[in-house]
C-alpha positions in Angstrom: -1.1 79.7 -97.6 -1.1 78.1 -94.1 -4.2 79.3 -92.1 -3.4 79.5 -88.5 -5.6 80.5 -85.9 -4.6 82.3 -82.7 -7.1 82.0 -79.7 -6.1 84.0 -76.5 -8.1 82.5 -73.5 -10.5 83.9 -71.4 -11.3 87.6 -71.4 -13.8 90.4 -70.9 -16.1 89.8 -67.9 -14.3 86.2 -68.0 -11.0 86.9 -66.4 -9.7 83.4 -66.2 -7.3 82.5 -63.2 -6.2 85.2 -61.3 -3.4 85.0 -58.6 -0.5 87.4 -58.1 -1.8 90.7 -59.0 -1.8 89.1 -62.5 -5.1 88.2 -64.7 -5.2 85.4 -67.2 -7.0 86.9 -69.8 -4.3 89.9 -69.7 -1.4 87.2 -70.2 -2.8 85.4 -72.9 -3.6 88.3 -75.3 0.0 89.7 -74.7 1.5 86.6 -75.3 -1.1 85.9 -78.7 0.0 89.6 -80.2 2.9 89.0 -79.3 3.1 85.6 -81.4 1.0 87.2 -84.1 4.3 90.2 -84.1 6.7 87.5 -84.5 4.9 85.1 -87.2 4.0 88.2 -89.3 7.6 89.9 -89.1 10.0 87.2 -89.2 8.1 84.6 -91.8 5.9 83.8 -94.4 3.4 81.4 -96.4 0.7 82.1 -93.6 -2.6 84.6 -92.6 -3.4 84.9 -89.4 -6.9 85.3 -87.6 -7.3 85.9 -83.9 -10.1 85.1 -81.7 -9.4 88.2 -80.0 -7.6 91.6 -80.1 -8.8 93.6 -77.3 -10.0 92.5 -73.7 -13.2 91.0 -74.8 -15.8 88.5 -74.0 -15.8 85.7 -77.0 -18.0 82.4 -75.9 -15.9 79.1 -76.8 -18.3 78.2 -79.3 -17.9 81.2 -81.2 -14.0 81.3 -81.2 -14.2 77.3 -82.6 -16.8 78.5 -85.4 -14.4 81.5 -86.5 -12.0 78.7 -87.0 -13.6 76.7 -88.6 -15.6 78.7 -90.9 -12.6 80.4 -92.0 -11.3 77.3 -92.8 -7.8 77.5 -90.4 -5.2 74.6 -91.0 -4.1 74.9 -87.1 -5.3 76.2 -84.4 -3.6 76.8 -81.0 -5.6 78.1 -77.9 -3.5 80.2 -75.5 -3.9 79.2 -71.2 -2.0 79.7 -68.1 -2.5 77.2 -66.0 -3.6 77.6 -61.9 -3.6 74.9 -59.4 -0.1 75.3 -57.5 1.9 73.0 -59.8 4.8 74.7 -61.9 5.6 74.2 -65.2 4.3 74.0 -69.0 1.9 71.3 -70.5 -0.1 71.0 -73.5 -3.1 69.1 -74.6 -5.0 67.7 -77.6 -8.2 66.3 -77.6 -8.7 63.0 -75.8 -11.0 61.3 -77.6 -11.0 59.2 -81.0 -11.0 60.9 -84.1 -9.4 61.0 -87.8 -6.2 62.7 -88.0 -5.3 62.0 -84.2 -1.9 60.7 -85.0 -1.3 63.8 -86.9 -2.2 66.0 -84.5 -0.4 64.7 -81.8 2.8 65.0 -83.9 2.5 69.2 -84.6 1.7 69.2 -81.2 4.4 67.2 -80.2 6.7 69.8 -82.2 4.8 72.7 -80.5 5.3 71.9 -77.0 9.3 70.7 -77.4 9.7 74.6 -79.0 7.8 76.4 -76.1 10.0 73.7 -73.2 13.4 74.8 -75.0 12.8 78.6 -75.4 11.2 79.3 -72.2 13.1 76.4 -70.1 9.8 75.5 -68.1 9.5 72.3 -66.5 8.2 70.2 -68.9 4.4 69.0 -67.4 4.1 66.5 -70.7 2.2 66.4 -73.6 -1.4 65.4 -72.3 -5.2 64.9 -73.9 -8.6 66.3 -72.1 -12.1 66.6 -73.5 -11.2 70.5 -73.8 -13.7 72.5 -76.0 -11.2 74.3 -78.0 -9.6 71.1 -78.9 -12.5 69.4 -79.4 -14.9 71.5 -81.6 -12.2 72.4 -83.6 -12.0 70.7 -87.2 -8.4 71.4 -87.4 -5.5 69.9 -85.6 -5.5 71.9 -82.3 -3.3 72.3 -79.6 -4.1 74.2 -76.3 -1.1 75.2 -74.1 -0.8 76.2 -70.6 1.9 78.5 -69.7 3.2 78.0 -66.7 1.1 78.4 -63.2 0.0 81.9 -62.1 -0.9 80.9 -58.4 2.4 79.7 -57.8 5.1 82.2 -57.0 8.3 80.4 -58.8 5.8 81.0 -61.9 4.5 84.1 -61.7 7.3 86.1 -60.0 10.6 84.4 -59.8 10.0 82.6 -63.8 8.6 86.2 -64.6 5.1 85.8 -66.1 4.8 89.6 -64.8 8.3 90.0 -67.1 7.3 91.5 -70.9 10.3 89.9 -71.9 9.7 86.3 -70.5 6.0 86.8 -72.3 8.1 87.7 -75.3 10.0 84.5 -75.2 6.5 82.1 -74.7 5.4 83.9 -77.5 8.4 83.1 -79.3 8.4 80.0 -78.5 4.9 79.5 -79.8 6.1 81.0 -83.3 9.3 78.7 -83.8 7.1 75.9 -82.8 4.4 76.6 -85.2 7.1 77.5 -88.0 8.6 73.9 -87.6 5.4 72.0 -87.5 3.4 74.0 -90.3 6.7 74.7 -92.7 6.6 78.1 -93.0 9.2 79.6 -94.4 11.9 82.2 -93.1 11.9 85.7 -94.0 15.3 86.7 -95.0 17.1 87.9 -92.3 14.4 87.8 -89.7 14.7 90.1 -86.6 12.2 92.3 -88.0 14.0 93.0 -91.3 17.5 92.8 -89.8 19.9 90.1 -91.5 21.7 88.0 -89.4 25.0 86.4 -89.8 26.6 83.5 -87.7 30.3 83.6 -87.0 32.5 80.6 -86.6 33.9 80.4 -82.9 35.0 77.0 -82.7 38.2 75.9 -84.7 36.3 73.3 -86.6 32.3 72.6 -86.9 30.1 70.5 -88.5 27.4 71.7 -90.5 24.1 69.8 -91.3 22.4 68.7 -94.7 18.9 69.0 -92.8 17.5 70.1 -89.4 18.7 66.5 -88.2 22.1 66.2 -85.9 22.8 62.8 -87.5 22.9 64.3 -91.0 26.5 65.8 -91.5 27.2 67.6 -94.1 30.9 69.4 -94.3 33.2 71.0 -92.2 33.4 74.8 -91.2 36.2 76.7 -89.5 37.0 79.2 -87.4 36.0 82.8 -87.8 34.0 81.8 -91.5 30.9 83.6 -91.4 27.8 82.9 -93.2 24.7 84.3 -93.5 21.3 83.3 -91.6 18.6 82.5 -93.5 16.1 81.0 -90.8 17.1 82.2 -87.4 17.0 79.9 -84.2 14.7 77.2 -83.7 15.0 73.9 -81.6 16.3 70.5 -82.8 16.6 67.3 -80.7 17.3 69.1 -77.3 19.4 71.7 -78.9 18.9 75.0 -81.5 20.2 75.3 -85.4 20.3 77.8 -87.5 19.6 77.6 -91.5 22.4 79.4 -93.9 22.3 81.0 -97.0 23.5 77.5 -98.8 20.9 75.8 -97.6 22.9 73.7 -95.2 22.1 74.0 -90.9 24.4 75.0 -88.0 24.2 75.0 -84.4 23.1 78.0 -82.7 25.2 77.2 -79.8 26.8 80.3 -78.2 29.7 78.0 -77.3 30.7 77.6 -81.1 29.0 80.2 -82.9 28.2 83.8 -82.7 25.3 85.4 -84.3 25.4 89.1 -84.9 23.2 91.9 -87.2 25.5 94.6 -88.9 
């Protein structure tokens, strides 16, 4: 059972960054709760702990002590950026420590999934001396999800939109599931069974989640049961079908639906 610690940055008397009628503490909590719900509804093989589930003050030390004492396997600390930029960036600890290469490898999977889902401008995979990634005893990532003080992120890119916050949460969920090897519940989508119909005349399937690992060709109008919903793979997305094979999730070639 993989233990995942979800940290909603700031809270209570610490609002974090504020601008455009928004407070970072509110956005991070909303994303964290959505992330919890997606993981619990659609994945299995994990347990979750959140640093906070309400608008409360929680010190940085209390947060990392919670994760360390629980024996978490991975920590994600969710934040919203400020400073007039635009886009998404993520951080790991910039020091020298055992497991740094693995920490950065896992971060890369999470980072890429969030960018793919949100279509945020990719500001890069970075390192810094932040408490949440420095004092955690497990691999950890800190995510900065858009700029609260930039109108293109706060308004046009919809940090005010519940639907867009859900996209941010889903990007985190898909990245964490891929990085940590979480299993998709049959059907996913809150228990609804998913199916994929082939729209192209013919289409490759894949033995693994790798675009180079081709398996067999399927044909137009064939329908397959989905056992793992859309997840990012090398600049695109795939589904896993009941046979164990993988197939593109590109809507130009397949149609996903539930009954």
